C-alpha positions as CSV (number, residue, x, y, z in Angstrom):
1,M,-4.8,-27.0,2.5
2,Q,-4.7,-30.2,-0.1
3,A,-4.8,-29.6,-3.9
4,S,-7.7,-29.5,-5.2
5,T,-9.5,-31.5,-7.6
6,V,-11.8,-28.8,-9.3
7,Q,-11.7,-28.7,-12.8
8,P,-12.0,-25.1,-14.8
9,V,-15.1,-24.7,-16.6
10,F,-13.3,-23.4,-19.6
11,K,-9.8,-23.2,-21.5
12,L,-7.9,-21.1,-24.2
13,E,-4.7,-20.0,-25.1
14,L,-4.1,-16.7,-26.3
15,N,-0.9,-17.3,-28.1
16,H,0.9,-13.9,-26.7
17,K,2.5,-13.6,-23.7
18,V,0.4,-10.9,-20.9
19,T,2.2,-8.6,-19.0
20,P,1.4,-9.5,-15.2
21,G,-1.2,-7.0,-13.8
22,I,-1.9,-5.4,-16.6
23,V,-5.4,-7.3,-17.4
24,T,-8.9,-5.8,-17.9
25,I,-12.4,-7.2,-18.8
26,A,-14.8,-5.0,-20.4
27,K,-18.1,-5.1,-22.5
28,Y,-17.0,-2.8,-25.4
29,D,-20.4,-3.4,-27.3
30,G,-22.3,-3.2,-24.4
31,T,-23.1,-6.7,-24.3
32,H,-19.8,-9.4,-24.8
33,S,-17.1,-9.7,-22.7
34,C,-13.5,-9.3,-24.3
35,L,-10.2,-9.8,-22.2
36,T,-7.6,-7.3,-22.5
37,A,-4.3,-7.1,-21.6
38,S,-0.9,-5.7,-22.2
39,A,1.0,-8.0,-24.7
40,G,4.7,-6.3,-24.6
41,Y,5.9,-3.0,-24.2
42,D,3.4,-0.9,-26.2
43,K,1.0,-3.7,-27.5
44,I,-2.6,-4.5,-26.4
45,I,-4.2,-7.3,-27.4
46,I,-8.3,-7.9,-26.9
47,H,-9.6,-11.3,-26.7
48,H,-13.4,-11.4,-28.5
49,P,-14.7,-15.3,-28.2
50,H,-18.2,-14.0,-29.1
51,G,-17.6,-12.9,-32.8
52,A,-17.7,-9.6,-31.8
53,I,-16.0,-7.2,-34.6
54,I,-13.1,-5.5,-33.8
55,S,-11.9,-2.6,-36.1
56,G,-10.0,0.3,-36.5
57,R,-6.6,0.9,-34.6
58,A,-7.2,-2.8,-33.8
59,Q,-5.5,-5.4,-36.4
60,R,-6.3,-8.8,-36.4
61,S,-3.7,-11.2,-34.7
62,Q,-2.3,-13.5,-37.0
63,A,-1.2,-16.0,-34.3
64,H,-4.9,-16.2,-32.7
65,G,-7.9,-15.8,-35.0
66,E,-10.0,-14.2,-32.0
67,V,-7.7,-11.8,-30.9
68,S,-7.0,-8.2,-32.1
69,E,-4.3,-6.3,-31.6
70,L,-3.8,-2.4,-30.7
71,N,-0.2,-0.7,-31.0
72,L,0.6,2.1,-29.2
73,S,3.5,4.7,-29.3
74,Q,4.1,4.6,-25.7
75,A,4.6,2.0,-22.9
76,V,1.7,0.4,-21.5
77,I,1.6,1.0,-17.6
78,A,-1.9,0.5,-16.7
79,L,-5.6,-0.7,-18.0
80,A,-8.7,-0.1,-16.8
81,A,-12.3,-0.5,-18.4
82,G,-15.4,1.0,-17.4
83,A,-19.2,2.7,-19.0
84,I,-17.9,6.5,-17.8
85,K,-20.2,7.9,-20.6
86,P,-23.4,8.9,-20.1
87,D,-26.1,7.3,-21.4
88,C,-23.9,4.9,-22.8
89,P,-24.0,1.2,-22.1
90,R,-20.6,0.4,-23.3
91,D,-17.2,0.4,-21.8
92,M,-14.4,2.9,-22.5
93,L,-10.8,1.2,-22.6
94,L,-8.7,3.4,-20.6
95,I,-4.6,3.6,-21.3
96,G,-2.1,4.8,-18.8
97,S,1.3,5.7,-20.1
98,P,4.1,6.9,-17.9
99,T,2.7,10.5,-18.3
100,Q,-0.3,10.0,-20.1
101,I,-3.7,8.8,-20.1
102,L,-6.0,7.8,-22.6
103,A,-10.0,7.0,-23.0
104,Y,-10.4,5.2,-25.8
105,D,-13.6,3.9,-27.7
106,V,-13.1,0.5,-29.1
107,H,-16.1,0.1,-30.9
108,D,-16.5,3.4,-32.5
109,N,-12.5,3.8,-33.2
110,S,-12.5,7.2,-31.2
111,D,-10.7,8.8,-28.7
112,L,-12.8,10.0,-25.9
113,F,-9.9,12.2,-24.2
114,F,-6.1,12.2,-24.1
115,K,-5.1,14.0,-20.6
116,E,-1.3,14.6,-19.1
117,A,-0.5,13.1,-15.6
118,P,2.8,14.9,-14.8
119,D,2.8,13.0,-11.9
120,G,2.7,9.5,-13.6
121,V,0.0,6.8,-14.0
122,N,0.2,3.7,-11.9
123,V,-3.3,2.7,-11.3
124,I,-6.6,3.5,-13.2
125,T,-10.0,2.5,-11.6
126,V,-13.5,3.4,-12.5
127,G,-16.6,4.2,-10.3
128,H,-18.9,6.3,-8.0
129,F,-17.1,8.7,-5.7
130,G,-18.7,10.8,-2.9
131,K,-21.1,13.5,-4.3
132,H,-20.4,12.9,-7.9
133,N,-23.1,11.2,-10.1
134,E,-21.0,9.9,-12.7
135,R,-19.0,7.2,-13.0
136,L,-15.0,8.8,-12.5
137,V,-11.8,7.8,-13.6
138,I,-9.5,7.8,-11.0
139,V,-5.9,7.9,-11.9
140,G,-2.7,6.9,-9.0
141,G,0.4,8.3,-9.7
142,N,3.7,8.3,-7.9
143,S,2.6,10.6,-5.2
144,S,-1.2,11.8,-6.0
145,V,-4.4,10.9,-6.9
146,M,-6.5,12.3,-9.6
147,A,-10.3,12.0,-10.9
148,L,-11.6,12.8,-14.2
149,N,-15.4,12.6,-16.1
150,W,-15.7,11.2,-19.6
151,Q,-14.3,14.3,-21.4
152,G,-11.1,14.5,-19.3
153,V,-11.8,17.6,-17.0
154,E,-10.4,16.9,-13.6
155,Q,-13.0,16.4,-10.7
156,F,-10.5,16.3,-7.7
157,W,-6.8,16.0,-7.2
158,N,-4.9,15.3,-3.8
159,V,-1.6,14.4,-2.4
160,V,-0.7,11.1,-1.0
161,G,2.4,10.2,1.1
162,G,3.4,7.6,-1.5
163,K,3.2,6.1,-4.7
164,V,-0.3,4.4,-5.4
165,C,-0.5,1.1,-6.0
166,S,-4.1,-0.3,-5.7
167,M,-7.0,1.8,-5.5
168,V,-10.7,0.9,-4.9
169,T,-14.1,2.7,-4.5
170,F,-16.0,1.7,-1.0
171,D,-18.3,3.2,1.0
172,F,-16.2,2.6,4.2
173,D,-18.6,4.7,6.7
174,K,-21.9,3.4,5.5
175,D,-23.2,7.0,4.3
176,G,-24.3,6.2,1.0
177,E,-21.5,7.4,-0.7
178,N,-18.4,5.6,-1.8
179,E,-15.0,6.9,-0.2
180,L,-11.7,6.1,-2.1
181,L,-9.7,3.4,-0.8
182,I,-5.8,3.8,-1.7
183,G,-3.0,1.1,-1.0
184,C,0.5,3.0,-0.9
185,E,4.2,2.1,-1.2
186,D,4.5,3.2,2.4
187,S,2.4,0.5,3.6
188,Y,-0.5,2.6,4.4
189,I,-4.2,2.0,3.5
190,R,-5.5,5.5,3.0
191,V,-9.5,6.4,3.2
192,L,-10.0,9.7,1.3
193,K,-14.0,11.2,1.7
194,N,-14.5,14.6,-0.1
195,N,-11.4,15.1,-0.8
196,Q,-9.4,15.0,2.5
197,F,-8.3,11.7,4.1
198,I,-10.2,10.4,7.0
199,I,-8.0,7.6,8.2
200,E,-4.8,6.0,7.8
201,L,-4.5,2.1,8.2
202,A,-1.0,1.1,8.7
203,E,0.4,-2.0,7.3
204,T,4.1,-3.9,6.8
205,G,4.6,-3.8,3.3
206,P,3.3,-1.9,0.0
207,V,0.1,-2.9,-0.3
208,I,-0.6,-3.8,-3.9
209,C,-4.0,-5.6,-4.3
210,L,-7.1,-4.3,-2.4
211,S,-10.3,-6.2,-3.3
212,L,-14.6,-5.4,-2.3
213,I,-15.8,-8.5,-0.2
214,S,-19.0,-6.9,1.1
215,D,-20.6,-3.6,2.6
216,V,-18.6,-4.0,5.6
217,R,-15.4,-5.5,4.6
218,F,-12.6,-5.5,2.3
219,A,-9.4,-7.4,1.3
220,Y,-5.7,-6.8,1.1
221,G,-2.8,-7.9,-0.3
222,L,0.9,-7.0,0.4
223,A,4.3,-6.9,-1.4
224,N,5.9,-8.9,1.2
225,G,3.0,-12.0,1.0
226,T,0.6,-11.1,3.4
227,I,-3.3,-11.4,2.5
228,G,-5.7,-10.4,5.1
229,I,-9.6,-9.0,5.7
230,Y,-10.4,-5.6,7.1
231,E,-13.8,-5.1,8.9
232,E,-15.3,-1.2,9.5
233,G,-11.3,-0.5,9.8
234,I,-10.2,-3.5,12.0
235,R,-8.4,-6.5,10.8
236,L,-10.0,-9.6,11.4
237,W,-7.1,-11.9,10.4
238,R,-3.8,-12.5,8.1
239,V,-1.8,-14.9,6.4
240,K,1.5,-14.7,4.6
241,S,3.2,-16.4,2.3
242,K,6.2,-16.8,0.4
243,Q,4.9,-15.7,-2.9
244,N,3.3,-11.9,-3.6
245,S,0.0,-11.9,-4.4
246,I,-1.5,-10.4,-7.9
247,S,-4.9,-10.4,-7.3
248,L,-7.9,-11.3,-4.9
249,E,-11.6,-11.8,-5.6
250,W,-14.4,-12.7,-3.7
251,S,-15.9,-16.0,-5.0
252,G,-19.1,-17.1,-3.5
253,E,-18.4,-17.6,-0.1
254,N,-14.8,-17.8,-0.2
255,L,-11.9,-15.5,-0.6
256,A,-10.0,-16.5,-3.9
257,C,-6.3,-15.5,-3.8
258,C,-4.0,-15.5,-7.3
259,W,0.0,-16.0,-6.2
260,A,2.5,-14.7,-8.4
261,N,3.5,-18.5,-8.7
262,G,0.5,-19.2,-10.5
263,R,-1.4,-20.9,-7.5
264,I,-4.6,-20.1,-6.8
265,D,-6.4,-21.0,-3.4
266,W,-9.8,-20.4,-1.9
267,R,-9.9,-19.1,1.6
268,D,-12.9,-19.1,4.3
269,E,-13.9,-15.6,5.9
270,T,-11.9,-16.8,8.8
271,G,-8.7,-17.0,6.3
272,R,-8.8,-21.2,6.9
273,G,-7.2,-22.5,3.6
274,L,-10.2,-25.0,1.6
275,R,-8.4,-26.2,-1.6
276,R,-6.1,-24.7,-4.3
277,V,-5.3,-25.3,-8.0
278,Q,-1.9,-24.4,-9.7
279,M,-1.4,-23.2,-13.1
280,R,1.5,-24.4,-15.8
281,S,2.8,-20.9,-15.3
282,H,3.5,-17.9,-13.5
283,A,-0.2,-15.7,-13.1
284,A,-0.6,-12.6,-15.2
285,A,-4.0,-11.4,-13.8
286,M,-7.3,-13.2,-12.0
287,L,-10.9,-11.1,-12.9
288,L,-14.4,-12.1,-12.0
289,A,-16.6,-11.6,-15.2
290,D,-19.2,-13.5,-17.1
291,Y,-17.1,-14.6,-19.9
292,R,-19.2,-17.4,-21.3
293,S,-22.3,-15.3,-21.3
294,V,-24.5,-17.8,-19.2
295,G,-25.8,-15.7,-16.7
296,A,-23.2,-16.0,-13.8
297,S,-19.8,-15.0,-13.5
298,D,-16.4,-17.3,-13.7
299,L,-13.3,-16.6,-11.8
300,I,-11.1,-15.8,-15.0
301,C,-7.2,-16.6,-14.1
302,V,-4.9,-15.7,-16.8
303,S,-0.9,-16.8,-17.0
304,D,2.0,-14.6,-18.1
305,K,1.9,-17.6,-21.3
306,G,-1.2,-16.4,-22.3
307,E,-3.3,-19.5,-20.9
308,V,-7.2,-18.3,-19.8
309,L,-8.4,-20.9,-17.1
310,G,-12.0,-20.2,-16.0
311,Y,-13.1,-21.6,-12.6
312,P,-17.1,-22.1,-11.4
313,N,-17.6,-18.5,-9.1
314,T,-19.7,-20.8,-6.6
315,P,-18.4,-23.6,-4.0
316,E,-18.3,-27.0,-5.3
317,N,-21.6,-28.5,-4.6
318,V,-21.2,-31.8,-2.4
319,S,-24.2,-34.4,-3.3
320,L,-25.4,-36.4,-0.3
321,T,-25.3,-39.9,-2.8
322,A,-23.6,-43.2,-1.5
323,T,-20.7,-42.2,-3.1
324,S,-20.3,-38.8,-1.3
325,K,-20.9,-40.5,1.8
326,R,-18.4,-43.1,1.0
327,F,-15.6,-40.7,0.3
328,P,-15.2,-38.0,2.6
329,S,-15.1,-34.5,1.0
330,E,-11.8,-32.4,0.9
331,E,-13.1,-30.4,3.5
332,D,-13.8,-33.4,5.8
333,R,-10.6,-34.4,5.1
334,V,-9.1,-30.9,6.0
335,A,-10.9,-31.0,9.4
336,I,-9.6,-34.7,10.4
337,T,-6.0,-33.5,9.2
338,E,-6.3,-30.7,11.6
339,L,-7.6,-32.5,14.8
340,L,-4.9,-35.3,14.4
341,N,-2.2,-31.9,14.4
342,K,-3.9,-31.4,17.6
343,K,-4.2,-34.4,18.8
344,Q,-0.3,-35.0,18.4
345,A,0.6,-31.5,20.0
346,L,-1.6,-32.3,23.0
347,L,0.4,-35.7,23.6
348,V,3.7,-33.9,23.2
349,E,3.0,-31.7,25.8
350,L,1.2,-34.4,27.9
351,Q,5.1,-36.4,27.9
352,H,7.0,-33.3,28.7
353,Y,4.1,-33.1,32.0
354,E,4.8,-36.6,33.1
355,A,8.9,-36.1,32.7
356,N,8.6,-32.7,35.0
357,S,6.6,-35.0,37.5
358,S,9.1,-37.7,37.0
359,S,11.6,-35.4,37.9
360,L,10.0,-34.0,40.7
361,T,9.6,-37.5,42.2
362,N,13.3,-38.6,41.7
363,Q,15.3,-35.6,42.7
364,D,15.8,-33.2,45.7
365,M,12.9,-31.2,46.1
366,E,14.6,-28.6,47.4
367,R,16.1,-27.8,44.0
368,P,14.8,-29.5,41.2
369,S,16.7,-29.6,37.9
370,T,13.6,-29.7,35.3
371,A,10.7,-28.3,37.6
372,M,9.5,-25.1,37.6
373,P,8.0,-23.3,41.1
374,T,4.4,-22.9,40.7
375,N,4.6,-19.2,41.5
376,T,6.7,-18.4,38.5
377,R,5.9,-15.1,36.6
378,L,7.2,-13.5,33.4
379,Q,7.6,-9.7,33.7
380,V,7.8,-7.8,30.9
381,A,8.6,-4.0,30.9
382,I,9.8,-1.1,28.0
383,A,11.7,1.5,28.6
384,A,13.6,4.2,26.9
385,D,17.6,4.2,26.2
386,S,18.9,7.2,25.1
387,E,22.8,6.3,25.4
388,E,21.8,3.4,22.8
389,K,19.1,5.4,20.8
390,C,16.1,2.5,21.2
391,L,13.6,1.3,23.4
392,Q,14.6,-1.5,25.6
393,L,12.1,-4.4,26.3
394,V,13.1,-5.7,29.7
395,V,11.9,-9.8,29.8
396,S,12.5,-11.4,33.6
397,T,11.2,-13.9,36.0
398,N,10.5,-13.3,39.9
399,N,12.5,-16.0,41.0
400,E,15.8,-18.0,40.3
401,T,14.8,-19.3,37.1
402,I,16.2,-18.1,33.4
403,V,14.9,-16.9,30.4
404,R,16.1,-19.6,27.6
405,T,14.6,-18.4,24.8
406,A,12.5,-14.8,24.1
407,L,10.6,-14.7,20.6
408,V,9.3,-11.0,19.9
409,L,6.6,-10.5,17.2
410,A,6.1,-7.4,15.9
411,E,4.7,-5.6,12.6
412,G,6.8,-2.9,11.0
413,I,9.7,-3.0,13.7
414,F,12.7,-5.7,12.9
415,D,14.3,-5.0,9.5
416,S,14.3,-8.9,8.8
417,G,10.8,-9.3,9.3
418,E,8.1,-9.3,12.2
419,T,9.7,-11.7,14.1
420,L,13.1,-11.4,16.7
421,A,14.3,-14.1,18.1
422,R,16.7,-14.0,21.0
423,H,18.7,-16.9,22.4
424,P,21.9,-16.4,24.6
425,Q,24.5,-19.1,24.8
426,Q,24.9,-21.5,27.7
427,T,27.3,-19.4,30.2
428,Q,25.5,-16.3,29.4
429,L,21.7,-17.5,30.6
430,K,20.1,-14.9,32.9
431,S,16.8,-14.8,35.0
432,I,16.6,-11.1,33.1
433,M,16.9,-10.4,28.9
434,Y,16.9,-7.3,27.1
435,I,16.2,-6.5,24.1
436,P,16.3,-3.4,21.7
437,L,13.4,-1.9,20.0
438,K,14.0,0.4,17.2
439,P,10.3,1.5,15.5
440,P,10.7,3.6,12.2
441,R,7.5,4.9,12.2
442,D,5.2,6.6,14.9
443,V,2.4,4.3,14.9
444,P,0.9,2.1,17.5
445,V,2.3,-1.5,17.7
446,D,1.2,-4.4,19.8
447,V,4.2,-6.7,20.4
448,H,3.6,-10.2,21.5
449,I,6.6,-12.1,23.7
450,K,7.0,-15.9,23.8
451,A,9.7,-16.8,26.2
452,L,10.6,-20.0,27.2
453,V,11.4,-20.4,31.1
454,G,13.5,-23.1,33.4
455,Y,16.3,-23.7,34.7
456,A,19.7,-23.6,32.8
457,D,20.2,-27.4,33.2
458,S,16.5,-28.1,32.0
459,E,15.4,-30.5,29.4
460,Q,11.7,-29.0,29.2
461,F,11.0,-25.3,29.4
462,H,7.6,-23.7,30.1
463,I,6.3,-21.3,27.3
464,F,5.0,-17.7,28.7
465,E,3.2,-15.4,26.2
466,I,2.3,-11.9,27.0
467,T,1.7,-9.0,24.9
468,K,2.7,-5.5,25.4
469,Q,1.3,-2.6,23.1
470,L,3.9,0.5,22.2
471,P,1.8,3.6,22.0
472,R,2.1,5.9,19.2
473,F,5.1,8.3,20.2
474,S,7.2,5.8,21.9
475,M,10.3,6.9,20.6
476,Y,10.3,10.1,22.0
477,T,11.4,10.1,26.2
478,I,11.0,13.3,28.4
479,A,14.3,15.7,28.0
480,P,16.7,16.4,30.5
481,S,15.8,19.4,32.5
482,R,19.2,20.9,31.8
483,M,18.8,20.7,28.0
484,K,18.3,23.7,26.6
485,T,17.9,24.4,22.8
486,Q,16.0,27.1,20.6
487,I,13.9,25.5,18.0
488,E,12.6,28.1,15.3
489,S,10.1,25.5,13.3
490,H,6.5,25.3,15.3
491,V,3.2,25.3,14.8
492,T,0.6,27.0,16.5
493,F,-3.6,26.7,16.9
494,R,-6.3,27.4,19.4
495,I,-8.6,24.5,20.6
496,T,-11.1,25.1,23.6
497,E,-10.3,22.3,25.7
498,R,-9.1,21.8,29.4
499,V,-5.4,21.3,30.2
500,Q,-6.5,18.1,31.8
501,R,-7.2,16.5,28.6
502,I,-4.0,17.1,26.9
503,C,-2.4,15.5,29.7
504,I,-4.5,12.5,29.1
505,W,-3.8,12.7,25.7
506,I,0.0,12.9,26.5
507,N,-0.1,10.0,28.9
508,Q,-1.8,7.7,26.4
509,N,0.4,8.8,23.4
510,F,3.6,8.7,24.8
511,L,5.7,6.2,26.7
512,L,6.4,7.7,30.0
513,D,7.9,6.3,33.1
514,Q,5.5,8.3,35.3
515,E,2.4,9.7,34.2
516,V,2.4,13.6,33.4
517,E,0.2,15.3,36.3
518,L,-0.5,18.9,37.3
519,E,0.5,20.5,40.3
520,N,-2.8,21.6,41.1
521,E,-6.2,21.6,39.7
522,D,-5.9,25.6,38.6
523,T,-2.8,25.0,36.5
524,K,-3.6,27.1,33.5
525,D,-0.4,26.6,31.5
526,F,1.7,23.3,30.6
527,N,4.9,22.7,29.2
528,I,6.6,19.5,28.5
529,S,10.0,18.7,26.2
530,F,10.5,15.7,24.7
531,I,13.8,13.8,22.8
532,C,13.6,11.8,19.9
533,L,15.6,8.7,20.3
534,R,16.0,8.5,16.7
535,D,18.2,11.7,16.0
536,M,18.2,13.1,19.3
537,S,15.9,16.3,17.9
538,R,13.9,18.0,20.2
539,L,10.3,18.1,20.7
540,E,8.5,21.1,22.7
541,M,4.8,21.6,23.6
542,E,3.3,24.7,24.8
543,Y,0.0,24.9,26.1
544,S,-1.5,28.4,27.5
545,G,-4.8,28.9,29.4
546,D,-6.3,31.2,26.5
547,G,-6.3,27.8,24.6
548,Q,-3.4,28.3,22.5
549,V,-1.1,25.2,21.7
550,K,2.5,25.3,20.2
551,F,4.2,22.4,19.3
552,K,8.1,23.4,18.2
553,T,10.0,20.5,16.3
554,P,12.2,20.8,13.1
555,D,10.4,18.1,11.4
556,I,7.1,18.6,9.9
557,R,5.8,15.3,9.7
558,L,5.7,15.0,13.3
559,A,3.8,18.0,14.0
560,G,1.5,17.0,11.5
561,D,1.1,13.1,12.9
562,L,0.6,15.0,16.8
563,I,-1.8,17.2,15.3
564,Q,-3.8,14.6,13.7
565,S,-3.6,12.4,17.0
566,L,-4.6,15.2,18.9
567,A,-7.5,16.0,16.6
568,V,-8.8,12.5,16.7
569,Y,-8.5,12.0,20.4
570,L,-10.8,15.4,21.2
571,N,-12.8,14.7,18.0
572,L,-11.8,18.0,16.4
573,T,-13.9,18.1,12.7
574,D,-12.2,21.1,11.9
575,L,-8.5,23.0,13.3
576,Q,-7.0,26.0,11.4
577,S,-3.4,26.5,12.6
578,S,-0.2,28.8,11.1
579,A,3.2,27.0,10.8
580,R,6.6,28.1,10.5
581,F,9.6,25.6,9.1
582,P,12.3,27.1,7.5
583,E,13.6,24.3,5.9
584,A,10.3,22.6,4.6
585,E,9.9,26.0,2.7
586,E,13.1,26.1,1.6
587,K,13.0,22.6,0.0
588,L,9.5,23.9,-1.1
589,R,11.3,26.6,-3.1
590,A,14.1,24.6,-4.3
591,E,11.9,22.0,-5.6
592,M,9.2,24.4,-7.4
593,E,12.5,25.7,-9.3
594,I,13.6,22.1,-10.7
595,V,9.9,21.4,-11.6
596,S,9.9,24.5,-13.5
597,E,13.0,24.2,-15.1
598,I,12.8,20.6,-16.1
599,G,9.2,21.8,-17.6
600,D,10.8,24.1,-19.9
601,T,13.7,21.6,-20.8
602,R,11.3,18.9,-21.8
603,Y,9.5,21.2,-23.9
604,R,12.5,22.3,-25.9
605,L,13.8,18.6,-26.1
606,A,10.2,18.0,-27.6
607,A,10.6,20.6,-29.9
608,E,13.9,19.6,-31.2
609,T,12.8,15.9,-31.5
610,A,10.0,16.7,-33.8
611,E,12.2,18.6,-36.0
612,K,14.8,16.3,-36.3
613,A,12.0,13.6,-37.0
614,Q,10.5,16.0,-39.7
615,L,14.3,15.8,-41.0
616,I,14.5,12.4,-41.4
617,T,11.1,12.0,-43.0
618,A,12.4,14.3,-45.9
619,L,15.6,12.8,-45.9
620,L,14.6,9.5,-46.4
621,P,12.5,9.4,-49.6
622,A,15.4,11.8,-51.1
623,A,18.1,9.2,-50.8
624,Q,15.7,6.2,-52.3
625,D,15.7,8.7,-55.2
626,A,19.1,9.5,-55.4
627,A,19.6,5.9,-55.7
628,S,18.3,5.9,-59.4
629,Y,20.9,8.4,-60.3
630,D,23.7,9.4,-57.9
631,L,25.2,6.8,-55.3
632,K,27.3,9.3,-54.0
633,E,24.5,11.6,-53.4
634,M,22.4,8.6,-51.8
635,L,25.5,7.5,-49.5
636,N,25.6,11.6,-48.2
637,R,21.7,11.5,-47.5
638,Y,22.2,8.1,-45.3
639,K,24.8,9.4,-43.4
640,E,22.5,12.3,-42.4
641,V,19.7,10.0,-41.7
642,I,21.9,8.2,-39.4
643,L,23.6,11.0,-37.7
644,L,20.2,12.5,-36.8
645,N,19.0,9.1,-35.3
646,E,22.0,9.2,-33.3
647,E,20.9,12.7,-32.1
648,L,16.9,11.7,-31.7
649,L,18.4,8.3,-29.4
650,V,20.8,11.1,-27.6
651,S,17.7,13.1,-27.0
652,C,15.5,10.0,-25.8
653,H,18.0,9.4,-23.3
654,I,18.1,13.0,-21.9
655,R,14.1,12.7,-22.0
656,R,14.0,10.0,-20.1
657,A,16.8,11.2,-17.6
658,T,14.5,14.0,-17.6
659,Q,11.3,12.5,-16.6
660,E,12.6,10.5,-13.7
661,Q,14.0,13.7,-12.1
662,A,10.8,15.5,-12.8
663,V,8.9,12.3,-10.8
664,M,11.2,12.5,-7.9
665,S,10.9,16.1,-7.7
666,L,7.5,16.0,-7.9
667,K,7.1,13.5,-5.6
668,S,9.2,15.5,-3.1
669,L,7.2,18.5,-3.7
670,H,3.7,16.7,-3.0
671,T,5.1,15.0,0.2
672,I,5.6,18.9,1.5
673,L,2.1,19.9,0.6
674,Q,0.8,16.7,1.9
675,Q,2.6,17.2,5.2
676,A,1.0,21.1,5.0
677,A,-2.3,19.8,4.8
678,R,-1.7,17.4,7.7
679,L,-1.1,20.7,10.1
680,R,-4.9,21.2,9.4
681,V,-7.9,19.3,10.1
682,G,-11.2,19.0,8.2
683,K,-12.4,21.7,5.5
684,Y,-9.1,23.7,6.2
685,S,-7.1,20.4,5.5
686,K,-9.1,20.3,2.4
687,A,-9.0,24.3,1.5
688,V,-5.2,23.9,1.6
689,V,-5.2,20.9,-0.7
690,T,-7.3,23.2,-3.2
691,A,-5.0,26.2,-2.8
692,C,-1.6,24.2,-3.4
693,R,-2.8,22.3,-6.7
694,K,-3.7,26.0,-8.2
695,A,-0.3,27.6,-6.9
696,V,1.3,24.7,-8.3
697,S,-0.5,25.1,-11.8
698,D,0.6,28.8,-11.4
699,N,4.2,28.0,-11.0
700,N,3.7,30.5,-7.9
701,V,6.2,29.6,-5.3
702,E,5.2,32.4,-2.8
703,A,1.9,31.8,-2.7
704,L,2.6,27.4,-1.6
705,V,5.1,29.2,0.7
706,K,2.0,31.4,2.6
707,I,-0.3,28.3,2.4
708,L,2.1,26.0,4.0
709,Q,2.5,29.1,6.7
710,D,-1.4,30.0,7.4
711,G,-3.2,27.6,5.2
712,D,-5.8,29.2,2.7
713,T,-6.6,32.2,4.5
């Protein structure tokens, strides 16, 4: 990919610094587009190039005639805009602060609603969702999502496994109703439908960008520099960069990506780079809007220094003139470069074959030093290693050749990245190589192995490639029969399935030396035990002839994963269960107690702060009046003001620490509630979330414990 000569269709300077990621474009009068961005801790700037009058709280900026400033009393965390008010074409500005959401009508200088968000605000989006007829304001917090209507009334709420980093509404299952795609910090893309999660797509890093492409495709970007495209839940391609992506937009027939270092590049639907441009400073945002009011959208790129560039949304047109025939287009140059690279690679490969051929001719045919027998095969196996608490990837050959180097590519397994290289010293070369694997999550992983095979004194090696798939629960191995432990934590449910199907599910999702088989076809009961290689904890599965299934494990997260996996395999739409997890129940009680105490502390601190602020307001005029008749009295008044101000600063630090503790406690609490919901499927899981929301609002701890145990019964 070469630097492009594409020129912007417009340029402008805001003369304000822009906070990356907190930028939106809205039509506050229903007609003209206005660029809105955060320009600091508590300041919002609004650029109105079409003469739209911004009045009310927004004050005209002294640095730019077409920019107005809106000053707030809290930090600006997120910005969004949308026409959420019924029968009103104007966009409303949505402002997210650490614990609050404000819907502001810029045109009429009025507030639509002001809503508290105890779980924090990270992302705000506006769109249609599910069966709701009106457009909703959807807020992503530290461990939950919440939807509000134009009056600030909550429409739904749900818990998420991690911090919400990105959201977009999208008809994922093509049923005519939008689902909510949620990109999370725990490296999952979750799909929420009718207030229950229907699918989870595992990725290799926090999902910080989501963007629609078509009716069946969406693009994503990760915090580790990866971008890619999904189609109907299947990843089509991905590429990785050293920079983080700021924004993704579908521009014409290409995917435009804005990177943190200010680079914008365009890629086709296969991920091949077409062209790129470089901004003069780091990027803050990239949006798609008709900013010139010409009836066509432009790709608007904003830098953190306030520079705004508009690029045409459609690809560059190539006219068949004499000039275009004489000079090849950039696409042609890229294609020629790729063909030349392939030619060079084939020439190098041909030289290697010729060197091996000459070695066979000149040396002893019985023991060639560089050539390799034609029947050489690469053998790969994966086995559990209880002593090392890991999986051993065994790479070997079927003859006297050695494995010189092995390159293993796998997502989310290695701490250093997605690739691990093993190259033993010359004195330690063997025909077999062991590579330890420790998957941190229970997700299926494709392991790609590339091995260099030859003789110890070879100069050229043959490359073998092979792919091995790790099942979802590969880190669990069959427990020794002599190992007996009592497990109190368990989850129980009933299904109407034959025990043979349970065995097939186990064989497909666990890494076993031998497949699980029943003693005879008439067997009704089935028991099996596993050991987790991560912490050596025990997992027991019991199946009774009457359809009762019991999973015994101290890990409530694992129990939920097992139930969800089994439900997908058996195509279960609804499943109720009863559970007993004493550790989770005690943690639930402890977190609820902390949240309740923090709530009382916050109200008390807020009251004290308001009282001290009122005293300062009264003391300052008194000090100014005393300056005209008694300097000593004036000094005393100012000393009192200084002391009260110091107390206010101390209270501010305490409130900040209290808020951080509240966020952590709420995140832990929501994680437990999500795990409780994952112990059920379908309408029972949805009912658990609704009941938990009510119990948390009522501060009813025992009701929460009961819901965790038996669901919403």
